[in-house]
C-alpha positions in Angstrom: 0.3 0.2 0.4 1.3 3.6 -0.8 -0.6 6.8 0.5 1.1 10.1 0.9 0.0 14.0 1.0 1.2 16.5 -1.8 1.3 20.5 -1.6 2.3 22.7 -4.5 2.3 26.4 -4.7 3.0 28.4 -7.9 3.4 32.0 -7.5 3.1 33.9 -10.9 4.2 37.1 -11.6 4.3 38.1 -15.4 5.3 41.7 -16.9 5.5 43.4 -20.5 7.7 45.7 -21.6 7.9 46.8 -25.4 11.3 47.8 -26.7 12.0 49.7 -30.1 14.6 48.1 -31.1 15.7 51.0 -33.6 15.8 53.7 -30.8 16.4 51.3 -27.7 13.4 53.1 -25.6 11.4 50.9 -24.1 7.9 51.2 -22.2 5.8 49.3 -19.7 3.1 47.2 -21.8 0.6 44.6 -21.4 1.9 41.0 -19.3 0.7 38.1 -20.2 -0.8 36.4 -17.2 -2.4 38.0 -14.3 -0.6 38.3 -11.0 -1.7 34.8 -9.3 -1.3 32.0 -6.8 -1.9 28.6 -7.3 -2.3 26.0 -4.8 -2.5 22.1 -4.9 -3.3 20.6 -1.8 -4.1 16.8 -2.0 -4.0 13.3 -0.3 -3.8 9.9 -1.8 -3.9 6.0 -1.4 -2.9 3.0 -3.7 -3.1 -0.4 -2.3 -2.4 -3.9 -5.1 -3.3 -7.3 -4.2 -2.3 -10.1 -5.5 -4.8 -13.3 -5.3 -3.0 -15.3 -7.2 0.3 -16.1 -9.7 -3.1 -15.2 -12.2 -5.0 -12.5 -10.6 -3.6 -9.1 -9.4 -5.8 -6.1 -8.8 -5.2 -2.4 -8.0 -7.0 0.5 -6.9 -6.6 3.7 -5.8 -8.4 7.3 -4.6 -7.3 10.4 -4.3 -8.8 14.1 -3.1 -7.0 17.1 -4.6 -8.4 20.9 -3.8 -7.3 24.0 -6.2 -7.2 26.9 -5.3 -6.4 30.0 -7.7 -6.6 33.7 -6.9 -5.5 36.3 -10.1 -5.4 39.9 -10.2 -6.0 41.2 -13.3 -4.2 45.2 -14.4 -7.0 46.6 -16.6 -4.1 49.8 -17.5 -3.9 48.2 -21.1 -7.2 46.1 -21.5 -10.3 47.1 -19.8 -11.2 43.8 -18.7 -14.7 44.1 -16.8 -13.3 42.6 -13.7 -10.2 42.7 -11.5 -10.4 39.6 -10.3 -10.6 35.7 -10.2 -11.0 33.0 -7.5 -11.8 29.7 -7.9 -11.9 26.7 -5.5 -12.6 23.5 -6.9 -12.4 19.8 -5.3 -13.0 16.4 -6.4 -12.3 12.9 -5.3 -11.0 10.5 -7.9 -10.2 7.6 -8.1 -9.2 3.8 -10.4 -9.8 0.4 -10.2 -7.7 -2.4 -12.5 -6.8 -6.0 -12.9 -4.6 -7.8 -14.3 -5.3 -11.2 -15.7 -2.6 -13.9 -16.8 -4.7 -17.5 -17.9 -1.3 -18.8 -18.7 2.8 -17.9 -18.6 2.3 -16.2 -22.4 -1.3 -13.9 -21.8 -2.2 -11.1 -20.4 -5.2 -9.5 -19.9 -6.1 -5.9 -18.3 -8.6 -3.5 -17.8 -8.6 -0.6 -16.0 -11.1 1.9 -15.0 -10.4 5.8 -13.6 -11.9 9.0 -13.3 -10.1 12.6 -13.2 -10.9 16.0 -12.9 -8.7 19.2 -13.8 -9.4 22.7 -12.2 -8.6 25.7 -14.4 -5.2 27.1 -14.2 -3.2 30.3 -14.4 -2.9 30.1 -18.3 -6.9 28.6 -18.8 -8.4 31.6 -17.0 -6.1 34.6 -17.6 -3.7 34.4 -20.8 -4.2 37.3 -22.8 -2.6 36.5 -26.6 -3.2 36.3 -30.4 -3.4 33.0 -31.3 -3.6 33.7 -35.0 -3.8 36.6 -37.2 -7.6 38.1 -36.4 -8.0 36.5 -33.2 -7.2 37.3 -29.7 -7.9 34.8 -26.4 -8.6 36.7 -23.7 -9.2 35.7 -19.7 -12.4 34.3 -18.8 -13.1 33.8 -15.2 -16.1 31.9 -15.2 -14.3 28.5 -16.4 -15.2 25.7 -14.2 -13.4 22.3 -14.1 -13.6 19.8 -16.3 -14.0 15.9 -15.4 -13.0 12.6 -17.6 -14.0 9.0 -17.5 -11.9 6.5 -18.8 -11.8 2.8 -19.2 -8.8 0.8 -21.1 -8.6 -3.2 -22.4 -6.0 -4.7 -23.3 -4.7 -8.2 -24.0 -0.6 -9.2 -24.9 0.4 -12.6 -26.3 3.9 -14.0 -26.2 4.6 -16.8 -29.1 8.0 -18.6 -27.5 10.5 -16.5 -26.6 10.5 -14.3 -29.6 7.7 -12.4 -30.2 5.2 -10.4 -28.5 2.2 -8.8 -29.4 -0.4 -6.5 -27.9 -3.4 -4.8 -28.4 -5.0 -2.4 -26.3 -8.8 0.3 -26.5 -9.1 2.7 -24.7 -12.3 5.4 -24.5 -12.6 9.0 -22.7 -15.6 10.8 -22.1 -15.0 14.6 -20.6 -17.6 16.6 -18.9 -17.4 20.5 -18.8 -14.5 20.2 -21.3 -11.9 23.2 -22.1 -12.4 24.1 -25.3 -11.4 27.6 -27.0 -14.7 29.4 -28.7 -15.8 33.0 -30.0 -16.5 35.3 -26.9 -17.2 39.0 -26.2 -15.3 41.4 -24.1 -18.2 44.4 -22.8 -20.4 43.0 -25.2 -18.2 43.2 -28.1 -16.9 40.2 -30.1 -14.1 42.1 -31.8 -11.4 44.7 -30.5 -8.4 46.5 -32.1 -5.7 44.0 -30.5 -2.6 44.8 -31.7 -3.5 47.5 -34.5 -5.9 44.4 -36.2 -9.1 44.4 -35.9 -9.1 40.6 -33.7 -12.1 38.1 -33.2 -12.7 37.9 -29.2 -12.4 34.1 -28.4 -11.5 32.7 -24.7 -11.4 29.3 -23.2 -15.0 27.9 -22.0 -16.8 24.5 -21.0 -18.0 23.0 -24.1 -21.0 20.2 -23.0 -19.6 17.1 -23.9 -16.4 15.9 -25.6 -14.8 12.4 -25.8 -11.9 10.8 -27.5 -11.6 6.9 -28.5 -8.7 4.7 -30.1 -6.3 2.1 -30.1 -2.8 1.0 -29.4 -1.3 -2.1 -31.5 2.6 -2.8 -30.3 4.6 -6.0 -31.9 8.6 -6.7 -30.5 10.5 -9.7 -32.1 14.0 -11.0 -31.2 16.0 -11.3 -34.0 19.5 -13.3 -34.2 23.0 -12.6 -33.1 21.5 -9.8 -30.6 19.4 -7.8 -33.1 15.4 -7.0 -32.4 12.8 -5.0 -34.1 9.8 -3.5 -32.5 6.9 -1.1 -33.3 4.1 0.8 -31.8 1.2 2.0 -33.3 -1.6 4.7 -31.8 -4.7 5.7 -33.2 -7.6 7.7 -32.0 -10.3 9.9 -32.9 -12.1 12.4 -30.7 -15.5 15.1 -31.0 -16.2 17.9 -29.0 -19.9 19.2 -28.7 -20.6 23.2 -30.1 -22.7 25.5 -29.0 -25.4 25.1 -31.7 -25.3 21.1 -30.7 -23.1 19.8 -33.2 -19.6 18.2 -33.2 -16.0 18.9 -34.3 -12.9 17.4 -34.1 -11.8 17.6 -30.7 -8.5 19.1 -29.6 -8.1 16.9 -27.0 -6.7 13.9 -29.8 -4.0 13.7 -31.4 -3.1 12.9 -34.5 -2.5 9.4 -35.6 1.7 8.3 -34.3 3.7 5.8 -34.0 7.4 4.5 -34.1 10.1 1.6 -34.9 12.9 0.9 -33.6 15.5 -1.8 -34.9 18.0 -2.7 -32.1 21.0 -4.8 -31.4 22.5 -5.7 -28.6 26.4 -7.3 -27.5 27.3 -7.2 -24.0 28.1 -3.5 -22.8 26.6 -2.4 -26.4 23.3 -1.1 -27.0 22.6 0.2 -30.3 19.2 1.5 -31.5 18.3 3.2 -34.7 14.4 4.3 -34.4 11.9 6.2 -36.4 8.7 8.6 -35.5 5.6 8.8 -37.6 2.9 11.6 -37.3 -0.5 12.1 -39.6 -1.4 15.5 -40.7 -2.3 18.0 -37.9 -4.4 20.4 -40.2 -5.5 23.9 -39.4 -9.0 22.6 -39.3 -7.5 20.7 -36.4 -8.3 24.0 -33.7 -5.1 24.5 -31.7 -2.5 22.9 -29.7 -3.0 19.3 -28.2 -2.8 18.9 -24.1 -0.7 16.8 -23.6 -2.3 15.1 -20.2 -5.3 13.6 -22.7 -2.8 12.1 -25.5 -2.7 8.2 -24.6 1.1 7.5 -25.3 2.1 4.6 -27.1 4.4 2.7 -25.0 1.4 1.8 -23.0 1.8 0.2 -19.5 0.4 -3.4 -21.3 4.0 -3.3 -22.7 5.3 -3.8 -19.4 3.5 -6.8 -18.4 5.3 -9.4 -20.3 8.8 -9.9 -20.2 
């Protein structure tokens, strides 16, 4: 059994400076973030129990409380607010098991939920994400919740080949997405001399991500080996008009292949990484906390 307590504090200070590189004159400019204090307090417990050589169960609980106090500077931007105060807490947990009917077979199932409280970047940043658009603060954000399921199977053939496959599904409630917004009743403002559409991070109704991961590993002769991992996922999010669009929470297809050589103290590896297209219609960068890494824990279950 593992248990513990965690406390984190971040003291955020952000300043802006405009400098004329010709004359060398500098003047104060708008900051990207508000002055903020972000705190996280958590306690957790995790237990693993081995019923037999065939069955292993694991469960965990974690309670996390987030506190965020931010002060907005209205010197350069006429925000209709001067502060933001967020307090979000939730109990999350996971339950999973591994079943080995034989030495060369492994089945696994994992269920979990999670939540993410908005941080300083979510509620307070000001930046031009693209020409003609500007992202403004939204102090009214709420936490997003995730519900996850993963099922995997792995098979070893002799002592040379291993194949594994897993499927997973994540549903997000109150998902954080970037959408059109208004500031002081206006949907467009002058930003850096350009008329820009006002946008902000907002809570969507629902989003989901699902996909599969497949792996292959083979031991060749004379110390050589080959392995590959492939991850394919899709995501959708609900829009204001009840239609759906591709979700920023799902990365495009990606994979890796490796050729290895090992002899005594020498280890060599030649590898290639591959990724599908992420077009400009794909919205904006993907937060890594929801990308299912191709090196899933299933790869470590079978030697």
